[in-house]
LOROBA-548777 format. One record per residue (C-alpha): residue number from 0; residue in three letters; x, y, z. Coordinates in steps of 0.25 Angstrom, whole numbers, plus 2048, in hexadecimal, padded with zeros to 3 digits. Example, Ala and Ser with C-alpha at 12.3 -4.5 7.8 and 13.67 -1.06 7.14 Angstrom:
! residues 2
<atom tilo="0" drenro="ALA" u="831" v="7EE" w="81F"/>
<atom tilo="1" drenro="SER" u="837" v="7FC" w="81D"/>
This chain:
! residues 102
<atom tilo="0" drenro="MET" u="BB7" v="169" w="50D"/>
<atom tilo="1" drenro="LYS" u="BAC" v="172" w="512"/>
<atom tilo="2" drenro="GLU" u="BB4" v="17F" w="50E"/>
<atom tilo="3" drenro="VAL" u="BB8" v="179" w="501"/>
<atom tilo="4" drenro="LEU" u="BA9" v="176" w="4FE"/>
<atom tilo="5" drenro="LYS" u="BA5" v="184" w="503"/>
<atom tilo="6" drenro="ASP" u="BB0" v="18B" w="4FA"/>
<atom tilo="7" drenro="PHE" u="BAB" v="182" w="4EE"/>
<atom tilo="8" drenro="ILE" u="B9D" v="186" w="4EF"/>
<atom tilo="9" drenro="LYS" u="BA0" v="195" w="4F1"/>
<atom tilo="10" drenro="ALA" u="BA9" v="194" w="4E4"/>
<atom tilo="11" drenro="LEU" u="B9D" v="18D" w="4DD"/>
<atom tilo="12" drenro="GLU" u="B94" v="199" w="4E1"/>
<atom tilo="13" drenro="ASP" u="B9E" v="1A3" w="4DD"/>
<atom tilo="14" drenro="GLU" u="BA0" v="19C" w="4CF"/>
<atom tilo="15" drenro="ARG" u="BAF" v="19A" w="4D2"/>
<atom tilo="16" drenro="PHE" u="BAE" v="18C" w="4CC"/>
<atom tilo="17" drenro="ALA" u="BBD" v="18A" w="4CA"/>
<atom tilo="18" drenro="ASP" u="BC0" v="18F" w="4D9"/>
<atom tilo="19" drenro="ALA" u="BB5" v="184" w="4DD"/>
<atom tilo="20" drenro="HIS" u="BBD" v="17A" w="4D5"/>
<atom tilo="21" drenro="GLU" u="BCA" v="17E" w="4DC"/>
<atom tilo="22" drenro="ILE" u="BC3" v="17E" w="4EA"/>
<atom tilo="23" drenro="MET" u="BBE" v="170" w="4E8"/>
<atom tilo="24" drenro="GLU" u="BCB" v="16B" w="4E1"/>
<atom tilo="25" drenro="LYS" u="BD4" v="16E" w="4ED"/>
<atom tilo="26" drenro="LYS" u="BCB" v="166" w="4F7"/>
<atom tilo="27" drenro="TRP" u="BCA" v="15B" w="4EC"/>
<atom tilo="28" drenro="LYS" u="BD9" v="15A" w="4EA"/>
<atom tilo="29" drenro="GLU" u="BDB" v="159" w="4FA"/>
<atom tilo="30" drenro="TYR" u="BD0" v="14E" w="4FB"/>
<atom tilo="31" drenro="LYS" u="BD5" v="146" w="4EE"/>
<atom tilo="32" drenro="LYS" u="BE2" v="144" w="4F6"/>
<atom tilo="33" drenro="GLN" u="BDB" v="13E" w="501"/>
<atom tilo="34" drenro="GLU" u="BD1" v="135" w="4F9"/>
<atom tilo="35" drenro="TYR" u="BC6" v="13C" w="500"/>
<atom tilo="36" drenro="SER" u="BB8" v="137" w="4FD"/>
<atom tilo="37" drenro="LEU" u="BB2" v="144" w="4F7"/>
<atom tilo="38" drenro="THR" u="BBE" v="147" w="4ED"/>
<atom tilo="39" drenro="LYS" u="BB5" v="143" w="4E1"/>
<atom tilo="40" drenro="LEU" u="BAA" v="14C" w="4E6"/>
<atom tilo="41" drenro="LEU" u="BB3" v="158" w="4E7"/>
<atom tilo="42" drenro="LYS" u="BB8" v="155" w="4D9"/>
<atom tilo="43" drenro="GLY" u="BAA" v="155" w="4D4"/>
<atom tilo="44" drenro="PHE" u="BA8" v="163" w="4DA"/>
<atom tilo="45" drenro="ILE" u="BB5" v="168" w="4D4"/>
<atom tilo="46" drenro="ASN" u="BAF" v="164" w="4C7"/>
<atom tilo="47" drenro="GLY" u="BA2" v="16A" w="4C9"/>
<atom tilo="48" drenro="ALA" u="BA8" v="178" w="4CC"/>
<atom tilo="49" drenro="THR" u="BB1" v="176" w="4C0"/>
<atom tilo="50" drenro="ALA" u="BA5" v="173" w="4B7"/>
<atom tilo="51" drenro="PHE" u="BA0" v="181" w="4BA"/>
<atom tilo="52" drenro="GLU" u="BAD" v="188" w="4B7"/>
<atom tilo="53" drenro="LEU" u="BAD" v="181" w="4AA"/>
<atom tilo="54" drenro="VAL" u="B9F" v="186" w="4A8"/>
<atom tilo="55" drenro="LYS" u="BA4" v="194" w="4AB"/>
<atom tilo="56" drenro="ARG" u="BAF" v="192" w="4A0"/>
<atom tilo="57" drenro="GLU" u="BA4" v="18D" w="496"/>
<atom tilo="58" drenro="LYS" u="BA9" v="17E" w="496"/>
<atom tilo="59" drenro="LEU" u="B9C" v="177" w="498"/>
<atom tilo="60" drenro="ASP" u="BA0" v="169" w="493"/>
<atom tilo="61" drenro="GLY" u="BAC" v="169" w="49D"/>
<atom tilo="62" drenro="ALA" u="BA2" v="16F" w="4A8"/>
<atom tilo="63" drenro="LYS" u="B98" v="163" w="4A5"/>
<atom tilo="64" drenro="ARG" u="BA3" v="159" w="4A6"/>
<atom tilo="65" drenro="LEU" u="BA8" v="15E" w="4B4"/>
<atom tilo="66" drenro="TRP" u="B9A" v="15F" w="4B8"/>
<atom tilo="67" drenro="GLY" u="B98" v="150" w="4B6"/>
<atom tilo="68" drenro="VAL" u="BA5" v="14E" w="4BF"/>
<atom tilo="69" drenro="TYR" u="B9E" v="156" w="4C9"/>
<atom tilo="70" drenro="GLU" u="B92" v="14D" w="4C9"/>
<atom tilo="71" drenro="LYS" u="B99" v="140" w="4C8"/>
<atom tilo="72" drenro="TYR" u="B9E" v="142" w="4D6"/>
<atom tilo="73" drenro="LEU" u="B92" v="148" w="4DD"/>
<atom tilo="74" drenro="TYR" u="B8E" v="13A" w="4E2"/>
<atom tilo="75" drenro="ILE" u="B98" v="13C" w="4ED"/>
<atom tilo="76" drenro="MET" u="B91" v="148" w="4F2"/>
<atom tilo="77" drenro="LYS" u="B88" v="141" w="4FD"/>
<atom tilo="78" drenro="GLU" u="B82" v="145" w="50A"/>
<atom tilo="79" drenro="GLY" u="B8D" v="142" w="515"/>
<atom tilo="80" drenro="ILE" u="B99" v="146" w="50D"/>
<atom tilo="81" drenro="GLU" u="BA2" v="151" w="513"/>
<atom tilo="82" drenro="GLU" u="B9C" v="15F" w="510"/>
<atom tilo="83" drenro="TYR" u="B90" v="159" w="509"/>
<atom tilo="84" drenro="GLU" u="B88" v="165" w="50A"/>
<atom tilo="85" drenro="LEU" u="B93" v="16E" w="504"/>
<atom tilo="86" drenro="PHE" u="B95" v="164" w="4F9"/>
<atom tilo="87" drenro="LYS" u="B86" v="164" w="4F6"/>
<atom tilo="88" drenro="LYS" u="B85" v="174" w="4F6"/>
<atom tilo="89" drenro="ALA" u="B91" v="174" w="4EC"/>
<atom tilo="90" drenro="ASP" u="B8A" v="169" w="4E4"/>
<atom tilo="91" drenro="GLU" u="B7D" v="172" w="4E4"/>
<atom tilo="92" drenro="LYS" u="B85" v="17E" w="4DF"/>
<atom tilo="93" drenro="LEU" u="B8C" v="176" w="4D4"/>
<atom tilo="94" drenro="LYS" u="B7E" v="170" w="4CF"/>
<atom tilo="95" drenro="LYS" u="B78" v="17E" w="4CF"/>
<atom tilo="96" drenro="LEU" u="B83" v="183" w="4C6"/>
<atom tilo="97" drenro="LYS" u="B81" v="177" w="4BD"/>
<atom tilo="98" drenro="GLU" u="B72" v="17A" w="4BB"/>
<atom tilo="99" drenro="GLN" u="B76" v="189" w="4B8"/>
<atom tilo="100" drenro="ARG" u="B82" v="187" w="4AF"/>
<atom tilo="101" drenro="LEU" u="B84" v="179" w="4AA"/>
């Protein structure tokens, strides 16, 4: 999970939002099959990244809807979860993008 989150954050920093989506989606698919406790949180981060891909494509209504899905699952991100600090860093990157663009 650690490398996935690092790659996800790097893609966000490089404004490669579709890549960020793909990076997280691969892990989400793997975890979904295992009924892993963080599956919904990963889904939220997928939607967060995709929201900014839609902003790039000037589809703001869709971006706002996906941002809502992102926020819906943030309750899962609590201290003590696997790789909490990296999830927190990714969240900070996404929230900064929201302030700037959405």
